[in-house]
C-alpha positions in Angstrom: -16.8 -27.5 -4.8 -15.6 -25.3 -7.6 -12.5 -23.7 -6.9 -12.1 -20.3 -6.4 -10.8 -17.8 -9.3 -7.8 -15.6 -8.4 -7.7 -12.4 -9.9 -4.2 -11.5 -8.3 -0.9 -11.8 -10.4 1.2 -11.2 -7.1 1.3 -13.3 -3.8 -0.6 -11.1 -1.2 -1.4 -11.4 2.3 -3.7 -9.1 4.3 -3.6 -8.4 7.7 -6.1 -7.2 10.2 -3.8 -4.2 11.1 -0.2 -2.8 10.0 1.3 -3.5 13.3 0.5 -7.8 12.9 1.6 -7.3 9.4 5.0 -5.5 10.4 6.1 -7.9 12.8 5.6 -10.6 10.3 7.9 -9.0 7.8 10.7 -7.9 10.6 10.7 -11.7 11.6 11.6 -12.4 7.9 14.2 -10.2 7.9 15.5 -11.2 11.1 15.6 -14.4 9.9 17.4 -13.9 6.9 20.1 -11.8 9.4 20.9 -14.8 11.4 21.0 -17.2 8.7 23.8 -15.3 6.8 25.4 -14.5 10.5 25.3 -18.7 11.1 27.2 -19.1 7.1 29.7 -16.3 8.1 28.0 -14.2 5.3 26.6 -10.7 5.0 22.9 -10.0 4.8 22.5 -7.4 1.7 19.2 -5.5 2.5 17.5 -2.5 0.2 15.7 -0.3 2.7 13.0 2.1 2.2 11.6 5.2 4.1 8.0 7.0 4.7 5.6 6.1 7.2 5.2 2.5 5.7 8.3 0.5 7.3 8.3 2.5 10.4 6.7 -0.3 12.6 9.2 -2.7 10.7 11.9 -0.9 12.0 10.5 -0.7 15.5 10.4 -4.5 15.4 13.8 -4.9 14.2 14.9 -2.4 17.3 12.9 -4.4 19.7 14.6 -7.8 18.5 18.1 -6.0 18.7 17.6 -4.8 22.2 15.5 -7.5 23.8 16.3 -10.8 21.6 20.0 -10.1 20.7 20.0 -9.8 17.2 22.6 -8.2 15.3 23.2 -6.2 12.7 26.8 -6.4 12.8 26.7 -8.7 9.0 24.1 -6.1 7.8 25.1 -4.1 4.8 22.0 -1.8 3.5 21.4 0.1 0.8 18.6 2.6 0.8 16.4 3.5 -2.3 16.1 6.9 -2.7 16.8 10.7 -1.5 15.7 13.7 -2.3 17.0 16.2 -4.6 19.0 18.7 -3.5 18.9 17.6 0.2 21.1 18.2 2.8 22.0 15.0 5.1 20.7 16.7 8.3 17.8 18.1 7.2 14.5 17.0 8.6 13.2 15.3 5.6 16.6 14.0 4.7 16.0 10.1 4.2 19.6 10.0 6.1 18.3 11.2 8.8 14.9 9.5 8.8 17.1 6.1 8.6 19.4 7.0 11.5 16.4 8.2 13.8 14.1 5.2 12.9 16.5 2.6 12.7 20.4 2.9 12.2 21.3 5.0 15.7 19.5 2.0 17.7 21.2 -1.0 16.6 24.8 -1.6 15.9 25.1 -1.8 12.5 28.9 -0.8 11.2 28.3 3.0 9.7 30.6 2.3 6.9 27.8 -0.5 5.6 25.3 2.1 5.1 24.6 3.5 1.7 21.9 5.9 0.9 22.1 8.2 -1.8 23.8 11.7 -1.7 21.7 14.6 -1.8 24.2 17.0 -2.1 26.3 16.2 -4.8 26.7 18.7 -7.6 24.1 17.6 -10.4 27.4 16.7 -12.8 27.9 14.2 -10.4 25.3 12.6 -10.2 25.4 10.0 -12.8 28.9 8.8 -11.7 27.6 8.2 -8.4 24.8 6.1 -9.3 26.8 3.8 -11.6 28.9 3.5 -8.2 25.9 2.4 -6.2 24.9 0.0 -8.5 28.4 -1.4 -8.8 28.3 -1.6 -5.0 25.2 -3.4 -4.7 26.7 -5.8 -7.7 30.2 -6.0 -5.5 28.3 -7.7 -2.4 26.6 -10.1 -4.6 22.9 -8.2 -5.1 20.2 -7.4 -2.8 19.1 -10.5 -0.7 15.9 -8.7 0.4 14.4 -5.5 -1.0 11.7 -3.8 1.3 9.1 -1.3 -0.4 6.5 0.7 -0.3 4.2 2.0 -2.9 2.7 5.5 -3.9 -0.9 6.7 -4.5 0.4 7.0 -8.4 1.8 3.4 -8.1 5.6 4.3 -7.9 8.3 2.0 -6.1 11.3 3.9 -4.7 11.0 7.4 -6.8 10.4 5.3 -10.2 7.5 7.6 -11.2 4.9 6.7 -14.0 6.5 6.2 -17.2 9.7 4.6 -15.7 10.7 1.7 -17.9 11.4 -1.9 -16.2 15.4 -1.8 -17.4 15.6 1.6 -15.5 18.8 2.2 -13.9 19.3 4.1 -10.7 19.5 7.8 -11.6 18.0 11.4 -11.1 14.0 11.7 -11.3 12.0 14.4 -11.8 8.8 14.1 -9.2 5.3 13.5 -10.4 2.6 15.9 -9.2 1.0 13.1 -7.1 4.3 12.4 -5.3 4.9 15.8 -4.7 1.2 16.7 -3.4 2.0 13.6 -0.8 5.3 15.1 0.6 4.1 18.4 1.0 2.8 18.2 4.3 6.5 17.4 5.6 7.7 20.4 3.2 5.3 23.0 4.6 3.8 23.5 1.2 4.0 22.0 -2.1 6.3 24.5 -3.4 8.9 23.8 -1.3 9.0 20.0 -1.8 12.2 19.4 -4.0 11.6 18.5 -8.1 13.7 15.7 -8.1 15.1 12.5 -6.3 17.9 9.9 -6.7 16.2 6.6 -7.0 17.4 3.2 -7.4 16.0 1.8 -11.0 13.7 -0.7 -11.4 16.1 -3.0 -13.0 18.2 -3.4 -9.9 15.2 -3.6 -7.7 13.9 -6.7 -10.0 17.5 -8.2 -9.5 16.8 -8.7 -5.8 16.6 -12.1 -4.4 13.4 -11.4 -2.4 10.7 -8.3 -2.5 8.2 -7.4 0.0 6.0 -4.5 -0.4 4.1 -3.0 2.3 0.8 -0.5 1.7 -1.4 0.5 4.9 -4.5 2.8 4.3 -7.4 3.4 1.9 -5.3 5.8 -0.1 -3.3 2.9 -1.4 -5.9 0.5 -2.2 -6.4 1.8 -5.6 -2.7 1.5 -6.9 -2.3 -1.7 -4.9 -5.3 -3.4 -6.9 -3.5 -2.1 -10.5 -0.3 -3.2 -9.3 -1.4 -6.5 -8.0 -4.5 -7.2 -10.7 -4.1 -4.9 -13.6 -1.8 -5.5 -16.8 2.2 -4.5 -16.6 2.4 -0.9 -17.4 4.9 1.7 -17.3 2.0 4.0 -15.9 2.1 1.7 -12.6 5.5 1.0 -12.3 4.6 -1.2 -9.0 2.9 -3.9 -11.7 6.2 -4.7 -13.1 6.8 -6.9 -9.9 4.3 -9.2 -11.5 7.2 -10.6 -13.5 9.5 -11.0 -10.4 9.7 -14.8 -8.8 9.6 -14.1 -5.1 7.4 -11.0 -4.2 5.0 -10.8 -1.7 2.6 -7.5 -1.0 1.9 -7.2 2.6 -1.2 -4.9 3.1 -3.6 -3.8 5.7 -7.2 -4.3 5.4 -8.0 -1.1 4.2 -5.1 -0.9 1.5 -6.7 -4.4 0.4 -10.4 -2.8 -0.5 -10.1 -2.5 -4.2 -9.2 -6.0 -4.7 -11.5 -8.1 -6.3 -11.5 -10.8 -3.7 -12.3 -7.9 -1.1 -14.1 -5.7 -3.6 -16.7 -7.9 -5.2 -16.1 -11.6 -3.6 -18.8 -13.2 -4.7 -17.0 -13.1 -8.2 -14.0 -15.0 -6.9 -15.7 -17.5 -4.5 -19.2 -18.7 -3.1 -20.3 -16.5 -0.3 -22.8 -16.4 2.6 -25.6 -14.3 1.2 -26.5 -12.5 4.8 -28.1 -8.8 4.7 -24.9 -7.2 5.2 -23.7 -9.1 1.9 -26.4 -8.6 -0.3 -26.7 -5.1 0.5 -23.1 -4.7 -0.4 -23.5 -6.8 -3.8 -26.3 -4.8 -5.1 -25.2 -1.4 -4.3 -21.8 -2.4 -6.2 -24.4 -3.2 -9.0 -26.2 0.0 -8.8 -22.8 2.0 -8.6 -21.5 -0.1 -11.3 -24.2 0.1 -14.1 -25.1 3.5 -12.7 -28.8 2.6 -12.4 -31.3 3.2 -9.5 -31.5 0.0 -7.4 -34.9 -0.2 -8.0 -34.2 -0.7 -11.9 -31.5 -3.5 -11.4 -33.0 -6.7 -13.9 -32.5 -10.0 -13.7 -30.1 -9.6 -16.9 -28.2 -7.0 -14.6 -27.9 -9.5 -11.5 -26.6 -12.7 -14.3 -24.3 -10.6 -16.5 -22.5 -9.6 -13.1 -21.8 -12.6 -11.3 -24.8 -12.4 -9.3 -26.9 -15.1 -10.6 -26.3 -17.1 -7.4 -28.3 -14.2 -5.3 -31.1 -14.9 -7.7 -31.4 -18.3 -7.4 -31.8 -17.9 -3.8 -33.9 -15.1 -3.4 -36.2 -14.7 -6.5 -36.6 -12.0 -8.7 -34.4 -8.8 -9.2 -37.5 -6.7 -8.3 -38.0 -8.4 -4.7 -34.5 -8.0 -3.8 -34.1 -4.7 -4.7 -37.0 -3.8 -2.7 -35.2 -5.4 0.2 -32.2 -3.5 -0.1 -34.0 -0.1 -1.2 -35.9 -0.3 2.2 -33.0 -1.3 4.1 -31.2 1.8 2.6 -34.0 4.1 3.0 -34.6 3.6 6.9 -30.6 4.7 7.4 -31.6 8.0 5.8 -33.1 11.2 7.6 -33.2 14.9 6.8 -33.3 15.3 10.3 -30.0 14.3 12.3 -31.3 15.1 15.6 -34.4 13.5 15.2 -37.8 14.9 13.3 -40.3 15.5 16.1 -42.7 13.3 17.0 -41.5 10.9 14.2 -41.1 6.7 14.9 -37.3 6.4 14.3 -37.8 2.4 15.2 -36.1 1.3 12.2 -34.0 4.4 11.8 -30.6 5.1 13.2 -30.3 6.0 17.0 -31.3 9.9 17.4 -30.1 12.7 20.0 -33.2 13.7 22.2 -33.2 16.9 21.2 -35.4 17.5 18.3 -35.1 21.5 18.0 -33.3 23.4 15.8 -33.6 26.6 16.8 -30.5 29.1 16.4 -30.0 32.0 18.8 -28.2 34.1 15.9 -31.0 34.0 13.3 
């Protein structure tokens, strides 16, 4: 049996949904906290904000309340904060962390560290250096929780950030601002800058887990996991980390080669659904109509097995074309007196007359 080909340069686990995935990550964090406590040591956690880690924090809170998980030995360092930003503002990451985690567990307040969005601009560089010094004073991060932006950023390390970048103030990329616009009530209200932990500090964490949920993250995930290491996709730097895991739901994994084109990675079961997926993908990839695909097209794009099983390209093309044709209609309500036996279910009314003509 031929061995499957892997295009992934980062260990990646795919889960049916974010609930299951978040529980796994929370349990790993809880085990770290408990093991450090048993050794009489502190657990140094790098934490993130946004929608991705919310369910992780919910599970940690549940374990605290129901299973006695204590955060007394936890020291936390958050990735970033908008600048300028008051800590009690609705969009503040200080407020986010309190509401999503800190107010519900027994972490000592003095152990919580979040970048300060109220500083005078001239004071930011010294603060950033002191932030890194504090992390180093605790021996570095034991665990870093990350998300990923649609543009491939981690923290607010936007495209163009170098692997040796330090904790600093960063001008936000337009894609980041667009994604944040809803939270701020409009693009013009989104802060232009943020304070972010640098990639250099992240890369020195002993363990990194990155979360990604949703189809809108799929392209960035694929570029980070399978693409070249590039400053244009800062998350791709994680390919060079010795202990990193990407945790995805099924929709965030849709652009990975093993999901998008599984026949390239390993042998597949060529049922009707897989054949349709492969042929339509080939048509889109080559920008050719399905009926014009050739044996050469199939052979040169990893579909020789399909030809070997089912014959000539023309025959496969016809079958897929007919299958797709039977899903198409110009009459969403059903064409009068038409035989829709092989088409999607129609509503009974076929009339389309409007009273407002």
